[in-house]
Every structure is written in C-alpha cells, then in structure tokens.
C-alpha positions in Angstrom: -34.3 -84.6 52.5 -30.7 -85.1 51.6 -28.3 -82.6 53.2 -25.4 -80.9 51.6 -23.0 -83.0 53.7 -24.7 -86.3 52.9 -24.6 -85.2 49.2 -20.9 -84.7 49.4 -20.3 -88.1 50.9 -21.9 -89.9 48.1 -20.0 -91.2 44.9 -22.2 -91.7 41.8 -22.8 -95.4 42.6 -24.2 -94.4 46.1 -26.4 -91.9 44.4 -27.5 -94.4 41.9 -28.5 -96.8 44.6 -30.2 -94.1 46.6 -32.3 -93.2 43.7 -33.2 -96.8 43.1 -34.4 -97.2 46.8 -36.4 -93.8 46.6 -34.1 -92.3 49.4 -34.1 -89.1 47.4 -35.1 -87.8 43.7 -33.2 -86.6 40.8 -34.4 -83.0 41.9 -32.8 -83.4 45.2 -29.6 -84.2 43.8 -29.6 -81.5 41.1 -30.6 -78.8 43.7 -27.7 -79.8 45.9 -25.2 -80.0 42.9 -26.2 -76.5 41.8 -25.9 -75.3 45.3 -22.4 -76.6 45.5 -21.5 -75.2 42.2 -22.8 -71.7 43.2 -20.9 -71.8 46.4 -17.6 -73.2 45.0 -17.4 -72.3 41.2 -16.5 -68.5 41.9 -13.3 -69.7 43.5 -12.5 -72.4 41.0 -13.7 -71.3 37.7 -14.4 -74.9 36.7 -17.6 -74.4 35.0 -17.7 -72.0 32.1 -21.3 -72.2 30.9 -24.1 -73.4 32.9 -27.6 -74.6 32.2 -29.0 -74.9 35.7 -32.7 -74.1 35.0 -32.8 -76.7 32.2 -31.2 -79.1 34.6 -33.8 -78.5 37.1 -36.6 -79.0 34.6 -35.0 -82.3 33.2 -34.7 -83.4 36.9 -38.4 -82.7 37.6 -39.4 -84.7 34.5 -37.3 -87.6 35.8 -38.9 -87.4 39.2 -42.2 -88.3 37.4 -40.9 -91.1 35.2 -42.0 -94.6 36.1 -38.7 -96.1 35.3 -35.0 -95.1 34.8 -33.2 -95.3 31.5 -30.1 -96.6 33.1 -28.1 -96.9 36.2 -26.8 -93.3 35.8 -30.3 -91.7 35.2 -30.9 -88.8 37.3 -27.3 -88.0 38.3 -25.8 -84.5 37.9 -23.1 -84.4 35.3 -20.8 -81.9 33.6 -19.6 -81.9 29.8 -16.1 -80.9 28.9 -16.1 -77.8 26.8 -14.4 -79.6 23.8 -17.4 -81.8 23.1 -20.7 -80.3 21.5 -23.9 -80.2 23.6 -26.9 -79.2 21.4 -28.1 -75.8 22.4 -25.3 -74.9 24.7 -22.5 -72.5 24.3 -19.1 -74.1 23.3 -16.0 -72.1 23.5 -13.4 -74.7 23.1 -11.3 -72.6 25.4 -10.7 -70.2 22.6 -11.7 -66.5 21.9 -12.1 -67.8 18.2 -15.4 -69.5 19.3 -16.7 -66.7 21.5 -20.6 -66.8 21.5 -20.5 -70.1 19.4 -23.7 -72.2 20.1 -23.5 -75.9 19.5 -26.4 -77.2 17.0 -25.8 -81.0 17.8 -24.5 -83.3 20.5 -21.1 -85.2 20.1 -21.6 -89.1 19.9 -20.4 -89.5 23.5 -22.6 -86.7 24.8 -25.7 -88.1 23.1 -24.9 -91.4 25.1 -24.9 -89.5 28.2 -28.2 -87.8 27.4 -29.8 -91.1 26.3 -28.8 -92.7 29.6 -30.6 -89.9 31.5 -27.8 -88.0 33.1 -28.8 -84.4 34.1 -26.2 -81.9 32.5 -25.4 -78.8 34.6 -23.2 -77.2 32.1 -19.8 -77.2 30.4 -16.2 -77.3 32.1 -13.1 -75.3 31.4 -10.4 -76.6 29.0 -7.2 -74.9 27.5 -7.6 -73.8 24.1 -8.5 -76.8 22.0 -7.1 -79.1 24.9 -3.6 -78.4 23.7 -1.6 -78.1 27.0 -1.0 -79.5 30.4 -2.7 -77.0 32.5 -6.2 -75.2 32.2 -5.5 -71.5 31.9 -7.1 -70.2 28.7 -7.2 -66.5 27.9 -10.8 -67.0 26.7 -12.3 -68.2 30.1 -9.5 -67.6 32.6 -7.6 -70.1 34.8 -9.3 -72.9 36.7 -7.8 -73.2 40.2 -7.1 -76.5 42.1 -9.4 -77.2 44.9 -6.6 -78.6 46.9 -4.8 -75.3 46.7 -6.1 -72.4 44.7 -2.7 -71.3 43.7 -1.9 -74.4 41.8 -2.9 -75.8 38.4 -5.5 -78.5 38.0 -3.6 -80.0 35.0 -5.0 -80.1 31.5 -6.8 -80.4 29.5 -9.8 -81.7 31.5 -8.9 -79.4 34.3 -12.4 -77.9 34.9 -13.9 -81.5 35.0 -11.3 -82.5 37.6 -11.8 -79.4 39.7 -15.5 -79.8 39.7 -15.4 -83.5 40.9 -12.5 -82.9 43.5 -14.6 -80.1 44.9 -17.8 -82.0 45.2 -20.0 -80.2 42.6 -20.5 -83.5 40.8 -19.3 -87.0 41.6 -18.2 -87.7 38.1 -17.6 -85.5 35.0 -17.0 -86.1 31.4 -13.3 -85.8 30.2 -11.3 -86.4 27.1 -7.7 -87.6 26.7 -5.6 -87.1 23.5 -2.2 -87.1 25.3 -2.8 -87.3 29.0 -5.9 -85.0 29.4 -7.8 -87.3 31.7 -4.8 -88.8 33.7 -2.9 -85.4 34.2 -5.8 -83.6 35.8 -6.8 -86.6 37.8 -3.2 -86.7 39.1 -3.2 -83.0 40.0 -6.8 -83.1 41.7 -6.6 -86.5 43.5 -9.1 -88.5 41.4 -9.1 -91.6 39.5 -8.8 -91.2 35.7 -8.9 -93.9 33.2 -8.2 -93.3 29.5 -9.9 -96.3 27.9 -8.6 -98.6 25.1 -8.9 -97.2 21.5 -12.2 -98.4 20.0 -13.9 -99.3 23.1 -16.0 -96.2 23.8 -18.3 -93.8 21.8 -16.2 -91.2 19.9 -17.1 -88.9 16.8 -17.4 -90.7 13.4 -14.4 -89.2 11.8 -10.6 -89.2 12.2 -10.4 -85.5 12.7 -12.6 -85.2 15.8 -10.7 -88.0 17.5 -7.2 -87.0 16.4 -6.8 -90.2 14.4 -7.8 -92.3 17.4 -5.5 -90.7 19.8 -8.1 -89.0 21.7 -10.7 -90.9 23.6 -13.6 -90.0 26.0 -14.6 -91.1 29.4 -14.7 -89.4 32.8 -12.8 -88.4 35.9 -14.2 -89.8 39.0 -13.6 -90.2 42.8 -13.8 -94.0 42.9 -13.0 -96.9 40.6 -16.3 -98.3 40.7 -17.9 -95.0 39.4 -15.4 -95.1 36.4 -16.8 -98.6 35.7 -20.3 -97.4 35.9 -19.9 -94.8 33.3 -17.6 -97.0 31.2 -20.7 -99.2 30.7 -22.7 -96.1 29.5 -20.4 -95.4 26.7 -18.8 -98.7 25.7 -19.8 -99.4 22.1 -22.0 -102.3 21.2 -20.0 -103.0 18.0 -16.8 -101.6 16.3 -17.1 -98.0 14.7 -13.9 -96.3 13.4 -11.5 -98.7 14.9 -11.5 -102.4 16.1 -13.4 -102.9 19.3 -11.8 -105.0 22.1 -13.6 -107.7 23.6 -15.2 -106.7 26.9 -17.2 -108.1 29.9 -20.8 -107.8 29.8 -20.7 -105.1 32.5 -17.6 -103.4 33.8 -19.4 -102.7 37.1 -19.6 -106.4 37.7 -16.1 -107.3 36.6 -14.2 -105.0 38.9 -15.2 -107.0 41.9 -12.8 -109.8 40.8 -9.4 -109.7 42.7 -6.5 -110.1 40.0 -4.4 -113.0 40.4 -0.5 -112.4 40.8 0.3 -109.8 38.1 3.6 -109.3 36.3 4.2 -105.6 36.8 6.8 -103.7 35.0 8.2 -100.4 36.3 9.5 -97.4 34.2 11.4 -95.2 36.6 13.4 -93.2 34.1 12.2 -90.3 31.9 12.1 -91.3 28.2 14.1 -88.2 27.3 16.4 -88.1 30.3 14.6 -85.3 32.0 14.9 -85.2 36.0 12.0 -86.6 38.0 11.1 -84.9 41.2 11.7 -87.0 44.3 8.4 -86.9 45.6 7.1 -88.3 42.2 9.6 -91.1 42.5 8.6 -91.6 46.1 5.0 -92.1 45.1 6.1 -94.7 42.5 8.2 -96.5 45.0 5.3 -96.8 47.5 3.1 -98.1 44.8 5.7 -100.8 44.0 5.8 -101.7 47.7 2.0 -101.8 47.9 1.9 -103.9 44.9 4.5 -106.3 46.3 2.6 -106.6 49.5 -0.4 -107.8 47.4 1.4 -110.6 45.9 2.3 -109.1 42.6 5.8 -109.5 40.8 7.6 -106.3 40.3 10.4 -105.8 37.8 12.2 -102.6 36.7 12.5 -102.3 32.9 13.9 -100.3 30.0 11.0 -99.2 28.0 10.7 -101.0 24.5 9.2 -98.1 22.4 11.3 -95.5 20.3 9.9 -92.4 22.2 11.6 -89.9 19.8 10.0 -91.5 16.9 6.5 -91.9 18.5 6.5 -88.3 19.9 7.4 -86.8 16.4 4.5 -88.8 14.9 1.9 -87.8 17.4 3.1 -84.1 17.2 2.6 -84.3 13.4 -1.0 -85.7 13.8 -1.9 -83.2 16.5 -0.7 -80.2 14.5 -2.7 -81.5 11.4 -5.9 -81.9 13.5 -5.5 -78.6 15.3 -5.4 -76.8 12.0 -8.4 -79.0 10.8 -10.4 -78.1 13.8 -9.8 -74.4 13.4 -10.1 -74.1 9.5 -14.0 -74.2 9.4 -14.4 -71.6 12.0 -11.8 -69.3 10.2 -14.0 -69.7 7.0 -17.1 -68.8 8.9 -15.4 -65.6 10.3 -13.8 -65.0 6.9 -10.4 -64.6 8.5 -7.1 -66.5 8.5 -4.6 -67.9 11.0 -2.5 -64.8 11.2 -5.4 -62.6 12.1 -7.4 -65.0 14.2 -7.8 -64.4 17.9 -5.7 -67.5 19.1 -3.2 -68.0 21.8 0.4 -68.0 20.5 1.3 -71.8 20.9 -2.0 -72.7 19.4 -1.4 -70.5 16.1 2.1 -72.0 15.8 0.9 -75.6 16.0 -2.0 -74.7 13.4 0.7 -73.3 11.1 2.8 -76.3 11.4 -0.3 -78.4 10.6 -0.6 -76.5 7.3 2.9 -77.5 6.2 2.5 -81.2 6.7 1.6 -83.3 3.7 -0.6 -86.4 3.1 2.7 -88.5 3.0 3.7 -87.0 6.4 0.4 -88.0 7.8 0.6 -91.5 6.6 4.2 -91.8 7.8 3.1 -90.8 11.3 0.2 -93.3 11.3 2.7 -96.0 10.3 5.2 -95.0 13.0 2.5 -95.3 15.7 1.3 -98.6 14.4 4.9 -100.0 14.6 5.1 -98.9 18.2 1.7 -100.2 19.0 3.0 -103.7 17.8 6.0 -103.4 20.1 3.7 -102.7 23.0 1.6 -105.7 22.2 4.7 -107.8 22.3 5.8 -106.1 25.6 2.5 -107.0 27.2 2.9 -110.8 26.3 5.4 -110.6 29.3 4.0 -108.0 31.6 0.3 -107.4 32.6 0.8 -103.8 34.0 3.2 -101.2 33.5 3.7 -98.5 36.3 5.3 -95.1 35.9 4.9 -91.5 37.1 2.2 -89.6 35.5 4.1 -86.2 35.7 7.7 -85.5 36.3 7.1 -82.8 38.8 4.6 -82.2 41.5 1.6 -80.1 40.6 2.7 -76.8 39.0 1.5 -73.4 40.2 -0.7 -71.4 38.0 1.2 -69.3 35.5 4.2 -71.6 35.3 3.2 -73.1 31.9 2.2 -70.2 29.8 0.9 -70.8 26.1 1.5 -67.1 25.3 5.0 -66.8 26.7 7.2 -64.4 24.7 9.7 -67.0 24.3 7.8 -70.1 23.2 11.2 -72.2 23.5 10.7 -71.6 27.2 7.2 -72.9 27.1 8.3 -75.9 25.1 11.1 -76.8 27.4 8.8 -76.5 30.5 6.1 -78.7 28.7 8.8 -81.3 27.9 10.2 -81.3 31.3 6.8 -81.7 32.9 5.3 -84.6 30.7 6.7 -87.5 28.8 4.9 -90.5 30.2 1.2 -90.3 29.3 1.0 -89.4 25.6 2.5 -92.5 24.3 -0.5 -94.7 25.3 -2.7 -92.3 23.1 -0.5 -93.2 20.2 -0.6 -97.0 21.0 -4.3 -97.1 21.9 -3.7 -98.8 25.4 -5.8 -98.3 28.5 -4.0 -96.1 31.1 -5.0 -94.7 34.3 -3.9 -92.3 37.0 -4.3 -93.6 40.6 -4.4 -90.9 43.3 -2.6 -93.0 45.9 -0.2 -90.3 47.4 0.3 -86.7 48.1 3.6 -84.4 48.3 4.8 -82.6 51.4 2.3 -79.9 50.7 -0.6 -82.1 50.6 -1.1 -81.9 47.0 -2.1 -85.1 45.3 0.4 -87.3 43.1 -0.8 -89.7 40.8 1.0 -92.9 39.6 0.2 -94.3 36.2 -0.9 -97.8 35.4 -1.0 -98.9 31.9 -2.2 -102.5 30.4 -2.3 -104.0 27.0 -4.9 -102.9 24.5 -8.4 -104.3 25.5 -7.3 -105.2 29.1 -9.4 -102.3 30.5 -11.2 -104.8 32.9 -7.9 -106.1 34.3 -6.7 -102.5 34.7 -9.7 -101.5 36.7 -9.6 -104.7 38.8 -6.0 -103.9 39.6 -6.9 -100.3 40.4 -9.8 -101.4 42.6 -7.5 -103.7 44.5 -5.1 -100.8 45.2 -8.0 -98.4 46.0 -9.3 -100.9 48.8 -5.8 -101.6 50.1 -4.7 -97.9 50.3 -8.0 -95.7 50.3 -7.6 -92.3 48.9 -9.3 -89.0 50.0 -12.7 -88.6 48.0 -12.7 -84.7 48.2 -10.5 -81.8 48.4 -10.8 -79.6 51.5 -12.4 -76.8 49.6 -15.5 -79.1 49.1 -16.5 -78.6 52.7 -15.5 -74.9 53.0 -18.3 -72.6 54.4 
C-alpha cells in the first residue's frame, strides 16, 4: 500500500508508471490525494468545490478496467473554476455565480475526462480571472503554501497552491495574461502557456478572449507538463492555425537543445523598477545558460508595449462584459446592481463602450506585434525576462475593491508587465522555478520562444531543470 510520504514523492509521470506496473491502483492514489486535501486545504483554501465521493467511484471503476484510456488515466486532478465541469458548481470566483451548476464540460475539460483523469474538484480563482492574485470576495483568499501570509499569484492561484502543497501532482490552469506563469512563479512550479492554436479551447472567440487565453496545467516537473500537453494537443486546427508539433511531447523533451541564441530583457517595458531579487534570479539564469553553452545577448524589446497593452485591455474589457451579460440577463439585473467586485464592474462597463471598430483595431494591432515577434525570433531562439517585477506580494496588497482604484491600477502595473504580451502574440512562454528570495519564497524566470516552438522551449526548460533541480514541494506539504 502506498504511504502518504511515498505519494508526495511522486510526480504525475511516476504515478503513471506505477499504475502501469500495478504498484498501486487509481483508488490508492485518489484516497491519498483526498487525505492530503482534507489535511491541507483548510489552511490554503485552494479547492473551492469538491466532488470526492464521485472521484472515489470513478477511481473504483478504473480499478476494474482492463486497459487505460491514456497515460494519465487514474491520476488525481483538479479543474480551475473558470472552466465548466458538467454537474459541478462553478462560481468563476464571483458572487454573481453563487450556486451556479455547470450543465456541460468545456472542451479542454472534456479532453481530461476522456483521458481518464479523476477529478477531485474545482480550484479557486479571482473574479473571472482578472487579476494577479487569488483573493476573491466570493470564495476568500488562497494562501501560498511556502508562506501562508503571501499570495499565490493569479489567476490560477488555487491550482498552483494545490500542486505545490502536494494535493495533486498537476492541476488544470488557464493563462490569458500570465495566469499560468505568475502563480507558477509565486508557488515554485513549472508553468507553460502553450502556443495559440496548439491545445483545446472553447469553440468561440468569447470564451478564449479572442485567442489570448489558452489552457494547460501547472506542474512540479517539465516532464509532467509534456505528459499533459500530449492530452490536450489538438489533432487538427480549430479556431486558429495549429503549429506543427512532435508526435509526442513526452518523447521530444529528452532531446538536449543545441547551442541556443538567447536574448535577455532586463528592463521593464514601462520603466517600472524591478526588485533586485528578481534581477538576481535573471542574472543567475543567464549564467546557467552560459555554462550550458548557450549564447546570451541583452536586447531592447522590439514590440510597442504601449500599443499592445491598450489593444489587449480593449479585448479583455469586451470579453469580460460578454461573459457577464448572459448571467445578468438570467438574474434580470444590470451591471450597476450586480454583485461584482469594483474593478470587475469597471472593466465590464468599459467593455460596453467599445465599438466593433475598436475591437477590430485591437486585433489588427496585436497582429502587427505578432509579426514583429516572428521576425525577432528569426534571430533569437529564446527570450529570457522576469515573470514579475517584485517578489511575491503579501495577501491584501493588490485589492480589486480598493476605495481608490487608481492605487490598485498603479500596483497592478508596477507588479506586472512581462507576461501578457505573449498572450497577445500567441507565443509559448513558461515560468521556470529556478530560484527563491531571501525569505525562501520562489522566484520564477520567464522563457519565451517563437510561435509553435513549444517543444524547443520545453527541451530548454528540461535542460535547466536537470542542471539546477528545483524543490518539488512547499514545506506545508509535509506538515503534520
């Protein structure tokens, strides 16, 4: 029988191999995942709705199955609360959706179900995934398992906390402006935002923020990220062009990349100061890359960040209102009366004021910047930068309901600035948990590659992981 400590020592790939060998059963894994959740989640508030009994039933059925649907079949898993799971509560981090029950599963969630993953529940997210920390009024704050006084980042903060605390080895996450990479950085995980068009998304522009938002996972290891990327990679193009991919990412990551041309962005695109600890992490990563034979060059970023940021803001505001409008109609209410957080209401109101021409101009702007990045990557394989400008913020520092929203906006701007561009340009981008600050909190460094070069980016990440292994769990995971 697998012990709790043995469970915590396994990543998803180890669990998959153990199931194949018959070392343990899906029911063994699910029992230990639920035990860890019941022990740890009261401190974290990572899981906002659970379906443990159904998970036990599904695991028991898999125990009896003669074959597995996929390499991930029987593994414990969690879904971010922005993606529908048929028959499960879905709050979207909002009081507006209190008691809402999903009647369908999203495309990516259905992929997970078809692969035989055992879903334990839904993870916490800020309201509609709109900020860099996970502290919604509806569900309360998720706490960082490295230090409970600190933020997990957002918007996949519940997912990151659950993985770092050992509840599950991998959890579903989404990224529309940094929402995989930022929580990965704050919680010491590997977080890849895949190329636009590579993975399953919803079948309309609204649900994927016009292609800026993509789904994948946060994981402890690069190989686990590859394992789950194989699950959700599309067989053929859907809303957007699909990049060429290897037959299996799990096989391609073992290749050691040749000497890469690595560009480094050390300056904030809007001139905001960057903490010395974040710059130190970037500098150490540059040194590590140099020791591995890669060529390093500091550069001035080619993109017009001001234009790109304004365009992305237009699209996010439009889609925020679009995602709320149907619920407002169901409840026979309007934006002014709706039970929304202050910043969300403001963004939705802005969304009502943009025209179709504004929408098209925003799409055209981002397309122009995408072309610039394509030309840039003809000269550079990888671009390194910080993930965030500051070390992980304390809970309460970034308040979507601040009386002075100008203060919230200023703090948001001073904390971010690096991640969102690659949602606009559609490139693969990842947070690497290589270092920590003087207080022991993780600091991620971001690596970005050309559109469609997900395999190369993961080979590079795997090379760094092996050269400088990172801790797989936060201390709280082993707390009594």
